[in-house]
N, C-alpha and C positions, 0 to 999 in steps of 0.2 A: 469659629469666633476667634479673632486676636485677643491676645491678652489687653484689659484696659480699654476695650471696646464697648463695653457696657457703660461706662462712664463717658466715655465719646458720644454714643447716642442720647445719654442724659443731658449733655451740655448742648446738643444738636437740638434737642426739643424745648430746651428751656431758651435757646437763643430763638428759634422758630415761634415761640410764645412771644419773645420781644419784638420780633420782626412784626408779627398780627398786631399787636397792640399798638406800635409806634409808626407802623405803615410803611418801615424800613426794611425792605429785605437783605442790606448790607450787616446786618446782625449776624448772618449766617459766613459771612466771609473767613472769620478765623478759623472755625473748625474745619471747613472745607479745605484751607490750605495746608493745615497740619494732616487731613486725609491723604492730601495729592504728594507731601513731600514723605510720608511714611510708605508709598507703595514700593513694593520689594522689587529686584531685579526680576523674577518671576513675573510680576506684573507688567513691568515695563516691556520685556520682551516679548509678551503675547499679545495678538493682535485686537482682543477684546478692549473696552473702554469700561474699565473696573468702578472709577469713581461713579459715572455716570449711569452707570447700570445699578449702583447703591443708592443713588439718587432715586432712581424708579423704583426700588425695592422699597424705600422709605415713604415714598409717595403710596404705593398700593396698599401698604399695610396702614398707612393713616387714614386712608379711605376705608378701609374693612374696618378700623375702630370705630369712626364716626358712624358707620353704617348698624354698626352693632349695639352701640352702645346711645345712639342719638336718635331722634323721631326724624323724620324724612325734611322737615322745614330746616330744623337746628343743623341738620348735616350739611345741606346744600348751603346755608349762610358760611358754616365753618370752611367748609371745602373753597367756597367762591374767596374768603379771605386767607387760604393758604395757596391757591394755585400760582398768584404772583410770586409769592414767596418761593417756590417750588421751582418755577420758571426761570428765576434768578438764579437758583440755586443750580440747576442745570446748566446753564449759561455758564455761573461761575467755576463749576466743577470741569466743566469742557476744557475751558481756559487753561485752568489750573495744571490741571493733567497732561496738557498738550505742552505745556511749558516745562514741566518736569521730564517729560518722554523726549524732548528736543535735547534738552541738556544732557538727557542720558545717551541718546544718538550720539550727538556730537562729542561725548567722551570715548565712545564705541568707535566713532570713525577716528578719532585722533589716536587711539590705540592701534586701529588696525593701520593707519598711515605709518605709524613708528616701526611696527611689524615690520611692512612692506619695503620701508626705506632701511631697516636692519637688514633684510633677505637680499635687498638689492645690493647693498654695501658689500655682504658675505659672498655673493656671487661675484661682484667686481674683483673684491680680494680673491677667491679661486682662479678665477682668470689670469691675474696678475701672475701669482704664485706659481700655477700650473703652466703655464708661458715660460717663464723663466726656467722651473725645474726641467721642462723637456728638453730646453735647449742644449744643456749639457750632455744628455745622451745622445742626442741628434748630431752633435758636433764630433763625438766619438764614431758613430756610425759612419759619417762623410768620411770622418779620416781614415777609419780603418778599409773602407770601400774604395777610397782612392789609392791607398797605398796595395791592397790586393791587387786592382786593375792594373797598377804599375808593375806588380811583379808576374802576373799573368801575361803582362804583352812583352816582357822579357823572355818569357818561356813559350811564345807563340800560342796566346790562348785560343782554345777551340770555339767556335761560334756560340754553342749553347753557353758556355762560360763568358763571354763577352756579353750577351744578351741578359744572363742573370744580373750582371754587374751594372749594366744600363737600367734594368727595374729598378735595383737598390737606388741609383742615383734620382731615377725619376719619383720614387717612394719619398726620398729624404725631402726633395725641392719642394713637393706638395706639403709634405709635413711642415718645413720650414715656411711655405705659404701661409699654413693655417695658425702657426705659430705666432708669427709677425701680426697677423689680424688680431689676433687674441690681445696681444700688446699692444697694438692698437686702440682696442676696445677698452682696455684698463685706462689708457692715457687718456681718451676721450670721457667717459665715464668720471674720471675722477680732475676732469678739467687742468691736464696737465698737458694737451697736446699744444708744441711750440711750432711756430712757423718760421721758416729761412726767406723772409720777402729777398726777392730779387726781381728783374725785368723778366716779365712773362708775355708771350704773344699765344694766344689762344691759338690760331691756325696752326703753330709748329707743334705746338701739344696733339692737335688732333692728327697732324699728320704723322707723327712718330705714333700715335695710338692705331691708324690704320695698317702701319707696317707691322705692329706686333700682333694685329689680329689678321691678316692676310692670309697666313695657312689655313687657318682655323675657319675662315669663310670660304675658303676654296674645299675643304674638306668636307662642308656640309651644303655646297652650293648654295651660299647666303650673299647677297649684293648689299654693300655698304655704299651709299650714295651722301657724299661729303660736300655741302656748300661752303662758298667762300663769303659767308655774309658780313655784313657792315659790321665794323668795329671788332672782327676777329684778329686782322693783320694790326691792331694798334697796339703798342707796349702799355702793360698794367704791371702793376707789382703785386707779386705774391709769392706762395713757395710752389715752384715749378714741379718739384717732386710728388707733395702732395696733391696739386690740381690734376697731375697725369693719373695718380692713384684714383682720385673721385672719379673722373671721366674714364678710367678704365674699368672700374666697380659698376658702374651703371651701364656701359657698352655691353660688358661682359653679362650682366642680367637680361638685356635686351636679347644678346645672342643665346641664351639659355632658354627662353620662353619663346623664340621663333620659330617655327619646323624648318627643316630642310627646304630649300629653294625659296624661302622667304626674303623679305628687304628689311634693311635698317637705313633710315635716314638721320642725318646729323645737320642742325639746322641753326640759326639764331636771328637776332636782331639787337640792335644798340637800343638802349631806352635812355631816358635821362638819368644819369649817374649809375647805370648798371648795365651789365652785357649778360643777355638771356642764351643760353645754350638749350636746345632741346633736341633729345633723342627719342624716335619716334621708330616703333617696330610694327610689323604685321602678324604679330605673336598672338598668344591664346587671351590677353587682355588679364586684367584686376577687378575684381569685384568692388563695387563700391566700399563695403564694411572693412575691406581688406588695405584698402589705398592711404590710411591712416596707420595701420600697423606695421607694414611692409618695411619700415625703416627703423623697428624695433629691432635690438640683438636676438639673435636666435630666431628670428621669425621667419617661417618659411610658409608657402604656399601649397595648396593639394596634400595628398597623401605621402609622407616621405617613403614609405614602402615601397611605394610605386617609381622612385626617382630613379634614374640610373646614376652610374658612380661617376660618369666623366662630368669637369668642370663646366665644361662648353657644350656640351651634348645638349639635346634636346631635352628640357626639363631635368637637366642633371642635378647631382646633389649637392651639399655644400652645407656648413654650418650655419648661414643665414647671418652673416657680420658684414655682407660686402656694403649694402645700402644703408647700414647703420653707420659705417665706417665714412660712407659718403656725406652721409648728412654732417656727420661729426667736423668732416674737414670743410664744408662749403659754409658751416655754422660759424668756425673758426675765422673764415676769411669774411666774416659779418655778412653773409649770405644766405639763400634758401633755397630748399630743394622741395619739389612734391610732384605727384602722378596725376594725370589726367587718364581715364579709359572709360569705354563704355560698358563694360564687363567681361566677365569670363567666358570663355565660349570656345572649345577646342575643336569646333567643326565650322564657325564662321570665322575665326582668328580676328576678332576686333581692333587688337593691338592696343598698344599703350605708350604715352609720351611723357618722358620724364623733362621736366623743367629746372634747370640750374641757373641762378640767379645770381652772379658776381658782382660786387660793388667796382667800378671802375676808378682803380686807384692809382692815378698818374703821379702822385709826388711821392719820393721816397718816405718809409714810415719813419726815419729819424735823421740826426744829421750826419750819422756816419755812412750811411746809405747815399745821403744826396753827396757827399763828397766823392764816393767811389764810383758812381753812375751820373755824375754831373753832363758828361758829355753827352749822354741819350738823349734824344728826343721822344716826346709822347707817343710818337708814331715810327714804325720801321721805316729804313731806307728803302727797304724792298719792298715797299707796297705794291699790291696788285690791284687791277681792277676785278670788281665785284663778276663773278662768274656764275653760270650755273652749277648745279651736282656734279661732282666728280664721281664716279663710279668706281670701286674697287671690286 
């Protein structure tokens, strides 16, 4: 029994008497509200309804007292008068308790949200600091490796030594790529990603990208089918380096999750005010529940322990930053990115289709750009007739 509860019970039954005499059960509201606001954190965290349970106990005890002290007729008369009051008390208790619990849960959710935001900021800060701190020793490693290579070349280095130096260069390049991705994630998360708007032709970016991955496609016997779709040869304004990075990240993801001998298609279409680019693969697909989370940083599908270490090998490993960066770049251009897939299946290979929606910005973003590129037209002078897929 809580301290002071006896006095509150006396007050409850006094108000109950007033409610019966006046026929107005609202007399009980004040004490019920006091009980609702005095619920402890333990009461609120529990799954039981403590206040309505108390109302039930009070009604049961009242009925027992009536049965013990009154004859049957008197008891029935009194309980008949009390039932509407207890019914009102039950309803009021449930409402009051729910309001208090809702307020408690709202505060709990606010605390959790603040904790998550603080944790996310800490992660972003760590990524930023770690990336910048790693750059310094990496630069030293690259410098010493270059000096060592030059020294060994002068002394006619043996094949093994040259191979070791190439391994160092390969490792540092890969580490450089990871560090650059970490810095990009930090810029995106802190809304600091800046764009260098210039005239861009999407078909030219795709041509450059297809040349970049040609050797990888050959090594894994993959086919890249590139379509010359409507709007791809028109000039728009955007950051060509970032847009190439966006397309590279999505295409690399398609290569990574398409088995050797598979196919990848790059197509698109012109929509009112937008250019849609689609990258479709004959890969393992993505489950419905994962299609919204794959764009989160450090998000990876499947068991990481089963992944190979190659960045473009089938189900190759990686930090899980590529699609997050792609999403940040396309949103910085006021576009959108999403994925469609029937599901995940490593036997049937249902594939996935990534949709990249870019606004067709044909006007320079500012007056300075307008002066620099005033002689350019909104379409390329080398505009080609739309053709079927070109296979690499």
